[in-house]
NUGU-562454 format. One record per atom (N, C-alpha, C): atom name; x, y, z. Coordinates in steps of 0.2 Angstrom, whole numbers, padded with zeros to 4 digits. Example, Ala and Ser with C-alpha at 12.3 -4.5 7.8 and 13.67 -1.06 7.14 Angstrom:
+-------+-------+-------+-------+
| atome |     X |     Y |     Z |
+-------+-------+-------+-------+
|     N |  0066 | -0028 |  0039 |
|    CA |  0062 | -0022 |  0039 |
|     C |  0066 | -0016 |  0039 |
|     N |  0064 | -0011 |  0035 |
|    CA |  0068 | -0005 |  0036 |
|     C |  0064 |  0000 |  0039 |
+-------+-------+-------+-------+
***
This chain:
+-------+-------+-------+-------+
| atome |     X |     Y |     Z |
+-------+-------+-------+-------+
|     N |  0204 |  0133 | -0013 |
|    CA |  0212 |  0132 | -0011 |
|     C |  0211 |  0135 | -0003 |
|     N |  0214 |  0132 |  0001 |
|    CA |  0215 |  0133 |  0006 |
|     C |  0216 |  0139 |  0012 |
|     N |  0217 |  0138 |  0015 |
|    CA |  0217 |  0143 |  0021 |
|     C |  0220 |  0142 |  0027 |
|     N |  0227 |  0146 |  0027 |
|    CA |  0231 |  0149 |  0034 |
|     C |  0230 |  0154 |  0038 |
|     N |  0230 |  0151 |  0045 |
|    CA |  0226 |  0156 |  0050 |
|     C |  0236 |  0160 |  0050 |
|     N |  0235 |  0167 |  0053 |
|    CA |  0241 |  0170 |  0055 |
|     C |  0240 |  0171 |  0061 |
|     N |  0246 |  0170 |  0067 |
|    CA |  0243 |  0170 |  0074 |
|     C |  0248 |  0177 |  0076 |
|     N |  0245 |  0183 |  0078 |
|    CA |  0249 |  0187 |  0078 |
|     C |  0250 |  0189 |  0086 |
|     N |  0255 |  0189 |  0091 |
|    CA |  0256 |  0189 |  0100 |
|     C |  0254 |  0196 |  0101 |
|     N |  0253 |  0194 |  0106 |
|    CA |  0252 |  0203 |  0108 |
|     C |  0260 |  0208 |  0108 |
|     N |  0267 |  0204 |  0109 |
|    CA |  0271 |  0208 |  0110 |
|     C |  0272 |  0209 |  0106 |
|     N |  0270 |  0207 |  0097 |
|    CA |  0271 |  0208 |  0093 |
|     C |  0266 |  0213 |  0086 |
|     N |  0262 |  0215 |  0089 |
|    CA |  0257 |  0219 |  0088 |
|     C |  0259 |  0225 |  0084 |
|     N |  0262 |  0230 |  0087 |
|    CA |  0266 |  0234 |  0085 |
|     C |  0269 |  0233 |  0080 |
|     N |  0274 |  0230 |  0080 |
|    CA |  0276 |  0227 |  0073 |
|     C |  0271 |  0226 |  0068 |
|     N |  0268 |  0222 |  0069 |
|    CA |  0264 |  0221 |  0064 |
|     C |  0255 |  0225 |  0062 |
|     N |  0260 |  0234 |  0064 |
|    CA |  0251 |  0237 |  0065 |
|     C |  0249 |  0238 |  0056 |
|     N |  0254 |  0238 |  0052 |
|    CA |  0252 |  0241 |  0043 |
|     C |  0248 |  0233 |  0041 |
|     N |  0251 |  0230 |  0042 |
|    CA |  0248 |  0221 |  0040 |
|     C |  0244 |  0222 |  0043 |
|     N |  0241 |  0222 |  0048 |
|    CA |  0232 |  0221 |  0051 |
|     C |  0229 |  0225 |  0048 |
|     N |  0232 |  0229 |  0050 |
|    CA |  0227 |  0236 |  0045 |
|     C |  0223 |  0236 |  0039 |
|     N |  0230 |  0230 |  0034 |
|    CA |  0226 |  0229 |  0030 |
|     C |  0223 |  0220 |  0027 |
|     N |  0224 |  0219 |  0032 |
|    CA |  0218 |  0214 |  0034 |
|     C |  0212 |  0213 |  0035 |
|     N |  0207 |  0220 |  0040 |
|    CA |  0204 |  0221 |  0044 |
|     C |  0200 |  0216 |  0046 |
|     N |  0199 |  0210 |  0041 |
|    CA |  0193 |  0204 |  0047 |
|     C |  0197 |  0200 |  0051 |
|     N |  0195 |  0201 |  0058 |
|    CA |  0204 |  0195 |  0061 |
|     C |  0197 |  0193 |  0065 |
|     N |  0201 |  0189 |  0069 |
|    CA |  0197 |  0186 |  0077 |
|     C |  0203 |  0188 |  0082 |
|     N |  0197 |  0194 |  0089 |
|    CA |  0203 |  0195 |  0094 |
|     C |  0202 |  0190 |  0101 |
|     N |  0208 |  0186 |  0102 |
|    CA |  0207 |  0183 |  0107 |
|     C |  0212 |  0189 |  0112 |
|     N |  0205 |  0187 |  0120 |
|    CA |  0208 |  0191 |  0124 |
|     C |  0210 |  0187 |  0129 |
|     N |  0215 |  0192 |  0135 |
|    CA |  0217 |  0187 |  0137 |
|     C |  0213 |  0186 |  0143 |
|     N |  0206 |  0186 |  0144 |
|    CA |  0202 |  0181 |  0147 |
|     C |  0198 |  0174 |  0143 |
|     N |  0203 |  0174 |  0140 |
|    CA |  0203 |  0169 |  0133 |
|     C |  0194 |  0173 |  0128 |
|     N |  0191 |  0178 |  0130 |
|    CA |  0186 |  0179 |  0124 |
|     C |  0189 |  0180 |  0120 |
|     N |  0184 |  0177 |  0115 |
|    CA |  0187 |  0176 |  0107 |
|     C |  0182 |  0183 |  0103 |
|     N |  0182 |  0187 |  0098 |
|    CA |  0179 |  0192 |  0097 |
|     C |  0181 |  0192 |  0087 |
|     N |  0179 |  0192 |  0083 |
|    CA |  0177 |  0193 |  0076 |
|     C |  0173 |  0198 |  0073 |
|     N |  0176 |  0202 |  0070 |
|    CA |  0175 |  0208 |  0068 |
|     C |  0177 |  0210 |  0062 |
|     N |  0179 |  0216 |  0061 |
|    CA |  0182 |  0223 |  0057 |
|     C |  0188 |  0230 |  0063 |
|     N |  0194 |  0229 |  0059 |
|    CA |  0198 |  0233 |  0063 |
|     C |  0194 |  0242 |  0061 |
|     N |  0192 |  0244 |  0062 |
|    CA |  0192 |  0252 |  0064 |
|     C |  0198 |  0252 |  0065 |
|     N |  0201 |  0254 |  0069 |
|    CA |  0206 |  0257 |  0070 |
|     C |  0213 |  0255 |  0076 |
|     N |  0217 |  0253 |  0074 |
|    CA |  0222 |  0250 |  0079 |
|     C |  0229 |  0254 |  0080 |
|     N |  0230 |  0256 |  0086 |
|    CA |  0236 |  0261 |  0087 |
|     C |  0242 |  0256 |  0090 |
|     N |  0247 |  0259 |  0094 |
|    CA |  0250 |  0256 |  0100 |
|     C |  0249 |  0256 |  0108 |
|     N |  0243 |  0259 |  0107 |
|    CA |  0240 |  0257 |  0113 |
|     C |  0232 |  0253 |  0113 |
|     N |  0229 |  0254 |  0109 |
|    CA |  0222 |  0253 |  0107 |
|     C |  0220 |  0250 |  0102 |
|     N |  0213 |  0244 |  0103 |
|    CA |  0210 |  0241 |  0097 |
|     C |  0205 |  0243 |  0095 |
|     N |  0202 |  0244 |  0091 |
|    CA |  0193 |  0246 |  0092 |
|     C |  0190 |  0240 |  0084 |
|     N |  0186 |  0238 |  0089 |
|    CA |  0183 |  0233 |  0084 |
|     C |  0177 |  0233 |  0082 |
|     N |  0174 |  0231 |  0076 |
|    CA |  0165 |  0231 |  0077 |
|     C |  0165 |  0225 |  0074 |
|     N |  0160 |  0223 |  0079 |
|    CA |  0161 |  0215 |  0075 |
|     C |  0153 |  0216 |  0070 |
|     N |  0150 |  0208 |  0069 |
|    CA |  0146 |  0207 |  0063 |
|     C |  0138 |  0209 |  0065 |
|     N |  0140 |  0212 |  0072 |
|    CA |  0131 |  0213 |  0072 |
|     C |  0130 |  0221 |  0074 |
|     N |  0139 |  0225 |  0072 |
|    CA |  0141 |  0232 |  0071 |
|     C |  0140 |  0235 |  0076 |
|     N |  0141 |  0233 |  0082 |
|    CA |  0145 |  0234 |  0089 |
|     C |  0151 |  0235 |  0088 |
|     N |  0152 |  0241 |  0093 |
|    CA |  0158 |  0241 |  0093 |
|     C |  0162 |  0239 |  0098 |
|     N |  0169 |  0239 |  0100 |
|    CA |  0171 |  0237 |  0106 |
|     C |  0179 |  0238 |  0104 |
|     N |  0183 |  0243 |  0109 |
|    CA |  0187 |  0246 |  0112 |
|     C |  0192 |  0242 |  0118 |
|     N |  0198 |  0241 |  0115 |
|    CA |  0201 |  0238 |  0120 |
|     C |  0209 |  0239 |  0119 |
|     N |  0212 |  0240 |  0128 |
|    CA |  0218 |  0239 |  0125 |
|     C |  0222 |  0235 |  0127 |
|     N |  0227 |  0235 |  0119 |
|    CA |  0233 |  0229 |  0119 |
|     C |  0235 |  0225 |  0126 |
|     N |  0234 |  0227 |  0132 |
|    CA |  0238 |  0224 |  0135 |
|     C |  0232 |  0219 |  0139 |
|     N |  0228 |  0222 |  0135 |
|    CA |  0222 |  0214 |  0135 |
|     C |  0222 |  0210 |  0130 |
|     N |  0223 |  0212 |  0126 |
|    CA |  0223 |  0207 |  0120 |
|     C |  0229 |  0202 |  0122 |
|     N |  0229 |  0196 |  0119 |
|    CA |  0232 |  0190 |  0122 |
|     C |  0234 |  0188 |  0112 |
|     N |  0231 |  0187 |  0108 |
|    CA |  0234 |  0187 |  0101 |
|     C |  0231 |  0188 |  0096 |
|     N |  0230 |  0190 |  0092 |
|    CA |  0226 |  0192 |  0085 |
|     C |  0227 |  0188 |  0079 |
|     N |  0220 |  0184 |  0077 |
|    CA |  0222 |  0180 |  0071 |
|     C |  0219 |  0182 |  0066 |
|     N |  0222 |  0180 |  0060 |
|    CA |  0220 |  0181 |  0054 |
|     C |  0220 |  0176 |  0049 |
|     N |  0213 |  0175 |  0043 |
|    CA |  0216 |  0169 |  0040 |
|     C |  0217 |  0173 |  0032 |
|     N |  0223 |  0169 |  0027 |
|    CA |  0226 |  0172 |  0022 |
|     C |  0226 |  0163 |  0017 |
|     N |  0223 |  0167 |  0013 |
|    CA |  0225 |  0159 |  0008 |
|     C |  0232 |  0156 |  0006 |
|     N |  0229 |  0150 |  0006 |
|    CA |  0235 |  0147 |  0003 |
|     C |  0236 |  0147 |  0000 |
|     N |  0242 |  0146 | -0006 |
|    CA |  0243 |  0141 | -0011 |
|     C |  0242 |  0135 | -0015 |
|     N |  0242 |  0132 | -0008 |
|    CA |  0239 |  0124 | -0013 |
|     C |  0229 |  0124 | -0010 |
+-------+-------+-------+-------+
***
């Protein structure tokens, strides 16, 4: 099966809170162009807490995030 990436930009994060919490594994692109991959531990309208694959925890204010990307399986 193929995969598709869904991109949620900073201005749309608040509208997609529940959708993002269900996805868990995401890539977070910061405004500084740093990309982190991990699981969402907590997400509010103000901040995101992410646990990376080495079990390190990172806390980011939403205004530092450029976009959040997650994969979903395509029907084809």
